[in-house]
TORKOLKE-840097 format. One record per residue (C-alpha): residue number from 1; chain; x, y, z; residue in three letters. Coordinates in steps of 0.1 Angstrom, whole numbers, m for minus. Each point is the difference from the previous one (the first is absolute). Layout:
N
NUM / A / X / Y / Z / ALA;
...
//
This chain:
260
1 / A / 8 / m181 / 750 / MET;
2 / A / m35 / m2 / m10 / ARG;
3 / A / m2 / 39 / m11 / HIS;
4 / A / 34 / m8 / m17 / TRP;
5 / A / m16 / m27 / m22 / LEU;
6 / A / m30 / 19 / m7 / LYS;
7 / A / 24 / 26 / m13 / GLY;
8 / A / 19 / m26 / m23 / ILE;
9 / A / m35 / m11 / m12 / ILE;
10 / A / m13 / 37 / m6 / ALA;
11 / A / 31 / 10 / m22 / ALA;
12 / A / 1 / m35 / m17 / ALA;
13 / A / m37 / 10 / m11 / PHE;
14 / A / 8 / 33 / m10 / VAL;
15 / A / 30 / m12 / m24 / LEU;
16 / A / m26 / m25 / m17 / ILE;
17 / A / m25 / 27 / m4 / LEU;
18 / A / 24 / 21 / m16 / ALA;
19 / A / 13 / m26 / m20 / ALA;
20 / A / m33 / m8 / m15 / CYS;
21 / A / m2 / 36 / m7 / GLY;
22 / A / 32 / 0 / m18 / SER;
23 / A / m9 / m29 / m19 / GLU;
24 / A / m34 / 16 / m9 / GLU;
25 / A / 19 / 31 / m14 / ALA;
26 / A / 24 / m22 / m23 / SER;
27 / A / m23 / m27 / m7 / LYS;
28 / A / m3 / 14 / m38 / ASP;
29 / A / 35 / m7 / m2 / GLY;
30 / A / 11 / 34 / m15 / MET;
31 / A / 35 / 11 / 12 / ASP;
32 / A / m6 / 37 / 2 / LEU;
33 / A / 26 / 29 / 7 / VAL;
34 / A / m30 / 14 / 24 / GLU;
35 / A / m29 / m21 / 13 / ASP;
36 / A / m30 / 12 / m16 / GLY;
37 / A / 14 / 20 / m30 / LYS;
38 / A / 12 / m1 / m34 / PHE;
39 / A / 32 / 15 / m3 / THR;
40 / A / 8 / 6 / m37 / TYR;
41 / A / 23 / 20 / m22 / ALA;
42 / A / m1 / 17 / m32 / ALA;
43 / A / 24 / 27 / m17 / SER;
44 / A / m26 / 29 / m4 / GLY;
45 / A / 23 / 11 / m27 / GLU;
46 / A / m22 / m20 / m28 / PHE;
47 / A / m30 / 18 / m12 / LYS;
48 / A / m29 / m10 / m3 / PRO;
49 / A / 7 / m29 / 18 / PHE;
50 / A / 14 / 15 / 32 / SER;
51 / A / 8 / 38 / 4 / PHE;
52 / A / 7 / 21 / 28 / THR;
53 / A / m26 / 24 / 16 / ASN;
54 / A / 9 / 34 / 18 / ASP;
55 / A / m5 / m12 / 32 / ASP;
56 / A / 26 / m28 / m9 / GLY;
57 / A / m25 / m32 / m2 / SER;
58 / A / m1 / m17 / m30 / MET;
59 / A / m30 / m8 / m28 / SER;
60 / A / m4 / m15 / m29 / GLY;
61 / A / m10 / m34 / m16 / PHE;
62 / A / 24 / m22 / 19 / ASP;
63 / A / m9 / 17 / 33 / ILE;
64 / A / m39 / m5 / m3 / GLU;
65 / A / 8 / m36 / m11 / VAL;
66 / A / 19 / m3 / 34 / ALA;
67 / A / m25 / 15 / 20 / GLU;
68 / A / m27 / m22 / m17 / ALA;
69 / A / 21 / m32 / 9 / VAL;
70 / A / 2 / 12 / 36 / ALA;
71 / A / m34 / 4 / 2 / LYS;
72 / A / m6 / m33 / m13 / GLU;
73 / A / 22 / m15 / 25 / LEU;
74 / A / m13 / 18 / 28 / GLY;
75 / A / 31 / 22 / 7 / LEU;
76 / A / 8 / 35 / 2 / GLU;
77 / A / 22 / 13 / m32 / PRO;
78 / A / 31 / 16 / 9 / VAL;
79 / A / 23 / 14 / m27 / GLN;
80 / A / 32 / 6 / m3 / ASN;
81 / A / 19 / 22 / m25 / LYS;
82 / A / 32 / m17 / m13 / PHE;
83 / A / 25 / 3 / m26 / LYS;
84 / A / m12 / m24 / m27 / PHE;
85 / A / 37 / m18 / m5 / GLY;
86 / A / m3 / m9 / 35 / GLY;
87 / A / m37 / m13 / 8 / ILE;
88 / A / 4 / m34 / m8 / VAL;
89 / A / 30 / m4 / 23 / GLU;
90 / A / m23 / 16 / 28 / GLY;
91 / A / m24 / m26 / m3 / VAL;
92 / A / 25 / m26 / m1 / LYS;
93 / A / 15 / 9 / 32 / SER;
94 / A / m35 / 6 / 18 / GLY;
95 / A / 2 / 38 / 3 / ARG;
96 / A / m34 / 1 / m23 / PHE;
97 / A / m29 / m28 / 0 / ASP;
98 / A / m3 / 6 / m40 / ALA;
99 / A / 12 / 23 / m29 / ALA;
100 / A / m29 / 10 / m18 / VAL;
101 / A / 20 / 21 / m24 / ALA;
102 / A / m6 / m10 / m37 / SER;
103 / A / 28 / m27 / 2 / HIS;
104 / A / 0 / m26 / m31 / THR;
105 / A / 6 / m33 / 5 / ILE;
106 / A / 31 / m11 / m7 / THR;
107 / A / 23 / m31 / 6 / GLU;
108 / A / 27 / 22 / 18 / GLU;
109 / A / m26 / 14 / 23 / ARG;
110 / A / m18 / m34 / 8 / LEU;
111 / A / 35 / m10 / 13 / GLN;
112 / A / m4 / 27 / 28 / ALA;
113 / A / m39 / 2 / 5 / VAL;
114 / A / m34 / m18 / m11 / ASN;
115 / A / m23 / 18 / m19 / PHE;
116 / A / m39 / 1 / m1 / SER;
117 / A / m21 / m9 / m31 / THR;
118 / A / 3 / 32 / m19 / PRO;
119 / A / m21 / 28 / 6 / TYR;
120 / A / 5 / 21 / m35 / TYR;
121 / A / 17 / m7 / m31 / TYR;
122 / A / 22 / 21 / m18 / SER;
123 / A / 33 / 4 / m22 / GLY;
124 / A / 32 / 23 / m8 / PRO;
125 / A / m1 / 28 / m25 / GLN;
126 / A / 27 / 20 / m17 / ILE;
127 / A / m3 / 38 / 6 / TYR;
128 / A / 18 / 26 / m20 / VAL;
129 / A / m2 / 36 / m9 / ARG;
130 / A / m23 / 11 / m30 / PRO;
131 / A / 30 / 7 / m21 / ASP;
132 / A / 15 / m35 / 5 / SER;
133 / A / 2 / m24 / m28 / SER;
134 / A / 0 / m28 / 22 / VAL;
135 / A / m25 / m24 / m4 / GLU;
136 / A / 8 / m34 / 11 / THR;
137 / A / 24 / m13 / 27 / LEU;
138 / A / 26 / m9 / m26 / GLU;
139 / A / 1 / 36 / m11 / ASP;
140 / A / 14 / 7 / 38 / LEU;
141 / A / 31 / m22 / m9 / GLU;
142 / A / 28 / 20 / 20 / GLY;
143 / A / m20 / 31 / 10 / LEU;
144 / A / m8 / 10 / 35 / GLU;
145 / A / m30 / m12 / 17 / ILE;
146 / A / m14 / 10 / 35 / ALA;
147 / A / m17 / m27 / 23 / VAL;
148 / A / m9 / m1 / 35 / SER;
149 / A / 19 / m18 / 24 / LYS;
150 / A / m12 / m34 / 11 / GLY;
151 / A / m21 / m4 / m31 / SER;
152 / A / m3 / m27 / m26 / THR;
153 / A / 6 / 26 / m29 / TYR;
154 / A / 37 / m1 / 7 / THR;
155 / A / m1 / m35 / m17 / ALA;
156 / A / m17 / 16 / m30 / ASN;
157 / A / 27 / 27 / m2 / ALA;
158 / A / 26 / m21 / 3 / GLU;
159 / A / m8 / m19 / m30 / GLU;
160 / A / 11 / 30 / m22 / VAL;
161 / A / 24 / 22 / 24 / THR;
162 / A / 24 / 1 / 26 / ASP;
163 / A / m8 / 38 / 5 / ASN;
164 / A / m29 / m1 / 22 / ILE;
165 / A / m8 / 26 / 28 / GLN;
166 / A / m20 / m8 / 32 / PHE;
167 / A / m25 / 20 / 17 / TYR;
168 / A / m20 / m6 / 34 / ASP;
169 / A / m31 / 8 / m20 / SER;
170 / A / m15 / m6 / m34 / ASP;
171 / A / m17 / 33 / m1 / VAL;
172 / A / 32 / 15 / 5 / VAL;
173 / A / 17 / m14 / m26 / ALA;
174 / A / m28 / 7 / m22 / LEU;
175 / A / 2 / 35 / 11 / GLU;
176 / A / 38 / 6 / m9 / ALA;
177 / A / m7 / m17 / m35 / LEU;
178 / A / m25 / 25 / m9 / SER;
179 / A / 27 / 29 / 14 / LYS;
180 / A / 27 / m17 / m25 / GLY;
181 / A / 17 / m25 / 19 / LYS;
182 / A / 5 / m35 / m12 / HIS;
183 / A / m11 / m15 / m33 / ASP;
184 / A / m29 / m20 / 13 / ALA;
185 / A / m17 / m15 / 31 / VAL;
186 / A / m15 / m35 / 7 / ILE;
187 / A / m25 / 0 / 24 / THR;
188 / A / m35 / m14 / 3 / ASP;
189 / A / m25 / 9 / m28 / PHE;
190 / A / m27 / 16 / 23 / ILE;
191 / A / 25 / 20 / 19 / THR;
192 / A / 13 / 16 / m31 / GLY;
193 / A / m37 / 6 / m12 / LYS;
194 / A / m4 / 19 / 32 / GLU;
195 / A / 29 / 20 / m7 / ALA;
196 / A / m12 / 10 / m34 / ILE;
197 / A / m34 / 9 / 15 / GLY;
198 / A / 18 / 23 / 25 / ALA;
199 / A / 16 / 18 / m27 / GLY;
200 / A / 34 / m16 / m5 / MET;
201 / A / 14 / 5 / m34 / GLU;
202 / A / 5 / m36 / m6 / ILE;
203 / A / m13 / m28 / m24 / GLU;
204 / A / m6 / m36 / 5 / GLY;
205 / A / 18 / m25 / m24 / LYS;
206 / A / 4 / m38 / m2 / GLU;
207 / A / m19 / m19 / 28 / LEU;
208 / A / 25 / m26 / 9 / ILE;
209 / A / m21 / m28 / 16 / GLY;
210 / A / m27 / m7 / 27 / ARG;
211 / A / 7 / m7 / 37 / SER;
212 / A / m18 / m10 / 32 / GLU;
213 / A / m1 / 22 / 29 / GLN;
214 / A / m5 / m16 / 36 / ALA;
215 / A / 3 / 4 / 37 / ILE;
216 / A / 33 / m14 / 16 / ALA;
217 / A / 2 / m14 / 36 / VAL;
218 / A / 26 / m18 / 17 / ALA;
219 / A / 8 / m34 / m9 / LYS;
220 / A / m9 / m15 / 34 / ASP;
221 / A / m32 / 20 / 3 / ASN;
222 / A / m21 / m25 / m19 / GLU;
223 / A / m32 / 4 / 19 / GLU;
224 / A / 2 / 35 / m7 / LEU;
225 / A / 3 / m7 / m37 / LEU;
226 / A / m30 / m20 / m1 / GLU;
227 / A / m21 / 26 / 17 / LYS;
228 / A / 14 / 25 / m26 / VAL;
229 / A / m11 / m22 / m30 / ASN;
230 / A / m34 / m5 / 19 / GLU;
231 / A / m8 / 38 / 4 / ALA;
232 / A / 14 / 5 / m38 / LEU;
233 / A / m23 / m26 / m13 / GLU;
234 / A / m30 / 18 / 20 / THR;
235 / A / 10 / 32 / m12 / LEU;
236 / A / 1 / m12 / m38 / ARG;
237 / A / m33 / m17 / 3 / GLU;
238 / A / m19 / 26 / 17 / ASN;
239 / A / 15 / 28 / m23 / GLY;
240 / A / 21 / 21 / 23 / THR;
241 / A / 33 / m5 / m20 / LEU;
242 / A / m19 / 11 / m32 / THR;
243 / A / m15 / 30 / 20 / GLU;
244 / A / 35 / 12 / 13 / ILE;
245 / A / 18 / m6 / m36 / SER;
246 / A / m26 / 22 / m17 / LYS;
247 / A / 3 / 26 / 26 / LYS;
248 / A / 36 / 3 / m3 / TYR;
249 / A / 9 / m14 / m36 / ILE;
250 / A / m32 / 10 / m19 / GLY;
251 / A / m3 / m36 / m9 / GLU;
252 / A / 0 / m36 / 16 / ASP;
253 / A / 34 / m16 / m1 / ILE;
254 / A / m7 / m24 / 25 / THR;
255 / A / m15 / m27 / m25 / VAL;
256 / A / 30 / m25 / m13 / ASP;
257 / A / 1 / 9 / m38 / PRO;
258 / A / 6 / m36 / m9 / GLU;
259 / A / m35 / m8 / 15 / LYS;
260 / A / m21 / 30 / m12 / GLU;
//
């Protein structure tokens, strides 16, 4: 009996130690897909923000921001290449801890996920071929416009036409435009600028507006959101965001234009 009691006490002590270890591991409150790792998604099809290397890994502005955030969180970054249109749902369902994929903050997306403070500022622009007479959004009334699936640019196109073609990638849409397809593409002005620099025969026209891009996290993961915001604030203050922006964009797009 005495040995039996000693065994029970020893087992209970082990359980208490295990519980303490578990509490220690989760005391930060972050709900992660995998302990010790920051599992994030990007499309890998949105150069210069995310693009796919020959070995299948991703690089780009978003990717380096994600890795810098992970470092501040003390976590190992784990990248997941995923179609842009399904990334928000992936975060919502818990497949990814976060989306670092140039998502514009919108009311519709806020119904599914929470967003961090913006890590860069951008805006949609119209792109056409050099022989086009289009200058403004109104000039595209009834014409064929291409956009990427799941992007906010669809709403811009819907203001003037029902003839909208969807692509998995903004870059592929711009390539199709340069080869004679569609009348225009609406995409981020930086992506269009990058495409022109890569030799695509397209031109930028009206800049439709400004937008805020942020990191998306699940609604119930409030502690992770708070820590991501803290990480972004540190990266702003120490110049890391500016450094990454100038590396990939050639200018600093991380500063709120209304505060400049």
